[in-house]
Every structure is written in C-alpha cells, then in structure tokens.
VMD Tcl script that draws the C-alpha trace (Angstrom):
set ca {
  {-1.75 9.75 7.72}
  {0.98 8.68 5.37}
  {2.28 12.12 5.55}
  {2.91 11.87 9.31}
  {4.59 8.33 8.78}
  {7.12 9.78 6.07}
  {8.16 12.82 8.27}
  {8.07 10.07 11.80}
  {11.85 10.30 13.28}
  {11.00 6.42 14.43}
  {10.87 5.25 10.62}
  {13.98 7.17 9.64}
  {15.62 5.67 12.71}
  {14.41 2.35 11.65}
  {15.82 2.77 8.09}
  {18.95 4.37 9.09}
  {19.73 1.14 11.25}
  {18.97 -1.16 8.40}
  {19.83 0.41 5.17}
  {23.04 1.57 3.77}
  {23.40 5.12 3.99}
  {23.88 5.74 -0.14}
  {20.62 3.84 -0.44}
  {18.31 5.27 2.69}
  {16.43 7.92 0.42}
  {15.55 5.15 -2.40}
  {14.67 2.92 0.14}
  {12.24 5.50 2.01}
  {10.35 5.70 -1.45}
  {9.64 2.48 -2.32}
  {8.67 1.76 1.27}
  {6.36 4.60 0.71}
  {5.00 3.34 -2.60}
  {4.07 0.33 -1.19}
  {2.76 2.00 1.80}
  {0.76 4.18 -0.89}
  {-0.53 0.86 -2.57}
  {-1.96 -0.44 0.86}
  {-3.87 2.93 1.96}
  {-7.01 1.52 2.57}
  {-5.82 -1.23 4.57}
  {-3.97 1.46 7.09}
  {-6.98 3.28 7.22}
  {-8.66 0.44 8.83}
  {-6.20 -0.54 11.54}
  {-4.96 1.83 14.54}
  {-1.95 3.48 15.34}
  {0.36 0.94 17.31}
  {-0.40 -1.70 14.77}
  {0.47 0.57 11.86}
  {3.72 0.96 13.09}
  {4.10 -3.04 13.36}
  {2.95 -3.09 9.94}
  {5.10 -0.22 8.60}
  {8.15 -2.16 10.34}
  {7.41 -5.38 9.17}
  {7.15 -3.92 5.33}
  {10.77 -2.44 6.16}
  {12.12 -5.91 7.28}
  {10.52 -7.50 4.18}
  {12.15 -4.96 2.23}
  {15.55 -5.48 3.78}
  {15.53 -9.27 3.90}
  {13.93 -10.57 0.91}
  {15.65 -11.15 -2.39}
  {12.76 -10.97 -4.58}
  {11.22 -7.65 -3.77}
  {11.37 -4.38 -5.86}
  {13.88 -2.41 -3.94}
  {16.24 -5.48 -4.02}
  {16.32 -6.02 -7.75}
  {15.82 -2.11 -8.33}
  {18.88 -1.20 -6.32}
  {21.08 -4.00 -4.54}
  {21.54 -6.31 -7.31}
  {23.16 -3.74 -9.62}
  {25.21 -2.30 -6.61}
  {26.47 -5.47 -5.58}
  {27.70 -6.65 -9.18}
  {29.31 -3.43 -9.64}
  {31.22 -3.42 -6.26}
  {32.88 -6.80 -7.06}
  {34.40 -6.09 -10.12}
  {37.98 -6.44 -10.05}
  {39.56 -6.47 -13.19}
  {38.74 -6.74 -16.61}
  {37.54 -10.44 -16.99}
  {34.94 -9.49 -14.26}
  {33.77 -6.60 -16.11}
  {33.38 -8.75 -19.29}
  {31.28 -11.45 -17.23}
  {28.92 -8.53 -16.05}
  {28.71 -7.24 -19.78}
  {27.90 -10.51 -20.80}
  {25.68 -11.42 -18.28}
  {23.57 -8.06 -19.17}
  {23.64 -8.82 -22.60}
  {22.01 -11.94 -22.28}
  {19.23 -10.66 -20.06}
  {18.66 -7.89 -22.68}
  {18.73 -11.10 -25.11}
  {16.16 -12.75 -22.84}
  {13.61 -9.72 -22.33}
  {13.47 -9.52 -26.10}
  {12.85 -13.01 -26.93}
  {10.10 -13.35 -24.28}
  {8.63 -10.17 -26.25}
  {9.01 -12.56 -29.23}
  {7.04 -15.38 -27.92}
  {4.10 -14.22 -29.19}
  {4.98 -14.70 -32.80}
  {6.51 -17.86 -32.36}
  {3.63 -19.47 -30.76}
  {0.86 -17.36 -32.11}
  {-0.55 -16.09 -29.09}
  {0.26 -14.27 -25.73}
  {-0.36 -17.15 -23.45}
  {3.47 -18.18 -22.91}
  {4.58 -14.70 -22.49}
  {2.27 -13.80 -20.00}
  {3.27 -17.03 -18.03}
  {6.73 -15.70 -18.04}
  {5.80 -12.25 -16.81}
  {3.49 -13.44 -14.21}
  {5.93 -15.85 -12.90}
  {8.70 -13.20 -13.06}
  {6.45 -10.67 -10.90}
  {5.64 -13.10 -8.04}
  {8.86 -14.45 -7.81}
  {7.76 -18.49 -7.98}
  {5.32 -20.43 -9.58}
  {3.59 -21.16 -6.17}
  {3.22 -17.76 -5.42}
  {1.73 -17.02 -8.88}
  {-0.62 -20.20 -8.56}
  {-1.57 -18.63 -5.17}
  {-1.89 -14.94 -6.29}
  {-4.07 -15.64 -9.53}
  {-5.83 -18.84 -8.57}
  {-4.28 -20.68 -11.85}
  {-3.61 -24.52 -10.84}
  {0.40 -24.96 -10.10}
  {0.17 -27.46 -12.64}
  {-1.05 -25.49 -15.20}
  {1.61 -22.98 -14.94}
  {4.23 -25.22 -14.55}
  {3.61 -26.99 -17.74}
  {3.87 -23.89 -19.55}
  {6.83 -22.47 -17.96}
  {8.31 -25.60 -19.03}
  {7.45 -25.00 -22.45}
  {8.23 -21.33 -22.28}
  {11.80 -22.02 -20.83}
  {12.85 -24.70 -23.40}
  {11.56 -22.09 -26.04}
  {13.88 -19.58 -24.52}
  {17.11 -22.09 -23.92}
  {16.86 -22.70 -27.60}
  {16.79 -18.88 -28.45}
  {19.31 -17.83 -25.86}
  {21.95 -20.61 -25.92}
  {25.19 -19.03 -25.75}
}
mol new
graphics top color blue
foreach p $ca { graphics top sphere $p radius 0.5 }
foreach p [lrange $ca 0 end-1] q [lrange $ca 1 end] { graphics top cylinder $p $q radius 0.2 }
display resetview
C-alpha cells in the first residue's frame, strides 16, 4: 500500500503545490517515514480515508513549526537566506554556538544532579514540543513536569549565561 502511495501522482501534485521545489524530495521522504510508522493504522482504513489521512499528514507537516521536517530543513534554510552582512552571520554563528553549548550542558546535567531525571525531562519536553503535550503523551502530571523543567531551566540558564 505504501509503495502505491509513494508512486501516486495525486500525492506528488499535493506536495508540488505546498512545498518549495528544493525541498520536495526531502519532504516526501519525511512524509513516508511518518506513514511507515503508522502502517498498521493505515491497513485498518479504506482507500478514500487513507488519502484523507495522507493529506492531513502533509498539511500538518507544512503548517506546524514543531515537526521533524520543519526543524530539520526549514529552520536552517530560512536562517541562512536572511543573512545580509557579516553581523547577521555572526549572530547566526553565536546562536549555533549557544545551542551547541546548551546541548552539551543538557548531557552534563546527570553529573550535576547525580541522576538522569532532569535530562530526561528536558529531552521529553523537547521531543513533544511542550509540557502539556509531554504530559498528555506520557501520563505524567503536567505540574510534575513543570516543576522539573523549572529546575532544569534555571540550571541551564546559569550554565549558558552569555
């Protein structure tokens, strides 16, 4: 079923209308990674509903800013296109250095706190995009995640301060 969808002219037309030309192949690959993860669900629904589901996934990938495709491709492209002079380039490089330092400090949280709890919370919230969504997906109370994130955030602020 997925191979038929991959070759479908309708899906290609939909992608061609919604995605920039230079990102279409990458977009299609990300789309089918998501669809492969949902293959069992797709087998349970009939033809027209599958098309509706695929179009819904495409629209979510295009419109939402917290999804894998947006983080992987669109953030980098837009930052680099907007560079007009050296000061802009310096800002992007500084931002990237800070993000690298932040990633390193998140991994070092285990050493500071003596356990992995706060690192795992930061990674969980980052993965799901928000505290509310992480709580909904995991069943952990929102207040528990909020308190842990506040502690982790204060630790990271101290470590990353410019």
